[in-house]
C-alpha positions in Angstrom: -29.6 -28.6 -16.5 -27.3 -30.7 -18.7 -24.4 -32.3 -16.8 -21.2 -31.6 -18.8 -17.8 -33.0 -17.8 -16.8 -29.5 -16.6 -20.0 -29.1 -14.6 -19.4 -32.5 -13.0 -15.8 -31.4 -12.1 -17.1 -28.2 -10.6 -19.8 -30.1 -8.6 -17.2 -32.5 -7.2 -14.8 -29.6 -6.4 -17.6 -27.7 -4.7 -18.4 -30.7 -2.5 -14.7 -31.2 -1.6 -14.1 -27.6 -0.9 -17.2 -27.3 1.3 -16.2 -30.3 3.3 -12.6 -29.2 3.7 -12.9 -25.5 4.2 -16.3 -23.9 4.7 -15.0 -20.4 4.0 -15.1 -21.0 0.3 -18.3 -20.8 -1.7 -18.1 -21.6 -5.4 -20.6 -20.1 -7.7 -21.4 -22.0 -10.8 -23.2 -20.2 -13.6 -23.5 -20.9 -17.3 -24.1 -17.2 -18.0 -21.5 -14.5 -18.8 -21.2 -11.1 -17.1 -20.8 -10.8 -13.4 -22.1 -14.4 -12.8 -24.5 -13.1 -10.2 -21.5 -12.3 -7.9 -22.1 -9.5 -5.5 -18.9 -8.9 -3.6 -15.1 -9.3 -3.8 -15.1 -12.5 -1.8 -17.5 -14.1 -4.2 -15.4 -12.8 -7.2 -12.3 -14.4 -5.7 -14.1 -17.7 -5.0 -15.2 -17.8 -8.6 -11.7 -17.1 -9.9 -10.2 -19.8 -7.6 -12.7 -22.4 -8.8 -11.9 -21.5 -12.5 -8.2 -21.7 -11.9 -8.5 -25.0 -9.9 -10.7 -26.7 -12.5 -8.4 -25.5 -15.4 -5.2 -26.8 -13.7 -6.8 -30.1 -13.0 -8.1 -30.4 -16.5 -4.5 -29.9 -17.8 -3.3 -32.8 -15.5 -1.5 -30.8 -12.7 -1.6 -31.9 -9.1 -3.1 -29.1 -7.0 -3.0 -28.8 -3.2 -5.1 -26.3 -1.3 -3.7 -24.9 1.9 -6.0 -25.2 5.0 -7.2 -21.9 6.4 -6.8 -18.3 5.4 -3.3 -17.5 6.6 -1.1 -18.3 3.5 -0.4 -15.8 0.9 -0.8 -18.4 -1.8 -4.1 -20.0 -2.9 -2.8 -23.2 -4.3 0.4 -25.3 -4.7 0.7 -26.7 -8.2 2.8 -29.8 -8.7 4.6 -30.3 -12.0 7.2 -33.1 -12.5 8.6 -32.6 -8.9 8.5 -28.8 -9.0 6.0 -27.1 -6.7 4.6 -23.6 -7.6 2.9 -21.5 -5.0 0.2 -19.5 -6.9 -2.0 -16.6 -6.0 -5.2 -16.3 -8.0 -6.4 -12.9 -9.1 -9.3 -11.5 -11.1 -8.6 -9.1 -13.9 -10.9 -6.3 -15.1 -11.0 -4.1 -18.1 -8.9 -1.0 -17.5 -8.7 0.8 -20.8 -9.9 -0.1 -24.3 -6.9 -2.4 -24.9 -5.8 -3.4 -21.4 -6.8 -5.4 -18.4 -5.6 -4.9 -14.9 -5.2 -7.0 -11.7 -4.0 -6.3 -8.2 -0.6 -7.7 -7.2 -1.2 -7.0 -3.6 -3.9 -7.9 -1.0 -6.1 -5.4 0.8 -7.5 -5.8 4.2 -9.2 -3.6 6.8 -8.7 -4.3 10.5 -10.1 -2.1 13.3 -11.0 0.5 10.7 -7.5 0.7 9.3 -6.7 -0.1 5.7 -3.7 -2.3 4.9 -2.0 -3.4 1.7 0.4 -6.3 1.5 2.5 -7.4 -1.4 3.4 -11.1 -2.0 7.1 -11.0 -2.8 8.8 -14.3 -2.1 5.7 -15.9 -0.6 4.5 -16.9 -4.1 6.0 -18.1 -7.4 3.3 -16.8 -9.8 -0.1 -15.1 -10.2 -2.7 -17.0 -12.2 -5.1 -14.3 -13.4 -8.6 -14.9 -14.6 -10.3 -12.5 -17.0 -14.0 -13.4 -16.9 -15.1 -11.4 -19.9 -13.1 -13.7 -22.2 -12.9 -16.7 -19.9 -9.1 -16.6 -20.2 -6.3 -17.4 -17.7 -2.9 -15.7 -17.6 0.2 -17.1 -15.8 2.4 -14.2 -14.5 5.6 -15.0 -12.8 6.0 -13.2 -9.5 9.4 -11.7 -10.7 7.6 -10.2 -13.8 4.8 -8.6 -11.8 4.7 -5.0 -11.0 3.9 -3.8 -7.5 0.3 -2.8 -6.5 -1.4 -3.4 -9.9 -0.3 -4.8 -13.3 -1.7 -4.2 -16.7 -1.7 -6.6 -19.6 -2.1 -5.1 -23.0 -3.9 -6.6 -26.1 -2.9 -4.0 -28.6 -0.9 -0.8 -29.0 0.2 1.7 -31.6 3.8 1.4 -30.3 5.9 -1.5 -29.2 7.7 -0.5 -26.1 9.8 -2.8 -23.9 7.8 -1.9 -20.8 4.5 -3.2 -22.3 3.3 -6.4 -20.8 1.6 -8.1 -23.7 -1.4 -10.2 -22.7 -0.6 -13.0 -25.2 2.8 -13.5 -23.7 1.2 -14.5 -20.4 -1.8 -16.4 -21.7 -2.0 -19.8 -20.0 -2.2 -22.6 -22.6 -1.8 -25.5 -20.1 2.0 -25.2 -19.9 3.8 -23.6 -17.0 6.3 -21.1 -18.6 9.9 -22.3 -18.9 11.1 -19.1 -17.2 9.1 -19.7 -14.1 11.4 -21.2 -11.5 9.7 -22.3 -8.3 11.4 -21.2 -5.1 10.8 -24.7 -3.6 11.4 -27.9 -5.6 11.1 -31.5 -4.6 14.2 -33.5 -5.2 13.2 -37.0 -6.2 16.7 -38.4 -5.9 16.9 -37.6 -2.3 
């Protein structure tokens, strides 16, 4: 297998994540499709690895919380601002839309639970594997339960969440205000 800079980064991140937190398995595959991923935990791990690698490629500082008890997956540092992000995987919903969950789902003692994120995060970073695209969605813009991003429509309605408005190009959106900032003058 040819070692590309991205492959090398993934390999290094995999080693670090395995040492620091054995709960995460990162699957690296050159193929498209479901990447050989068989369950929702694997899908989430793949999304987290993609988001992490992309943020590092763009030069952001990324911290990973220890354990499973935080509602955010990463803390992203940008010029003294800290953004708590939750990684999500999108799937094709209709011909011109993708969808992702804006809540978490767990089962405990046979009971099903859903929890929203609210003030515990600043943004969702959403990965759509079919196009290998990331979307940055501010928590205040997100709908509850599930959110759709639309690629095309016959009408232009104010309630439509246009996918291209959220596509992550390496720049954190200006309208994203972290709930916690670091004051360097302090």
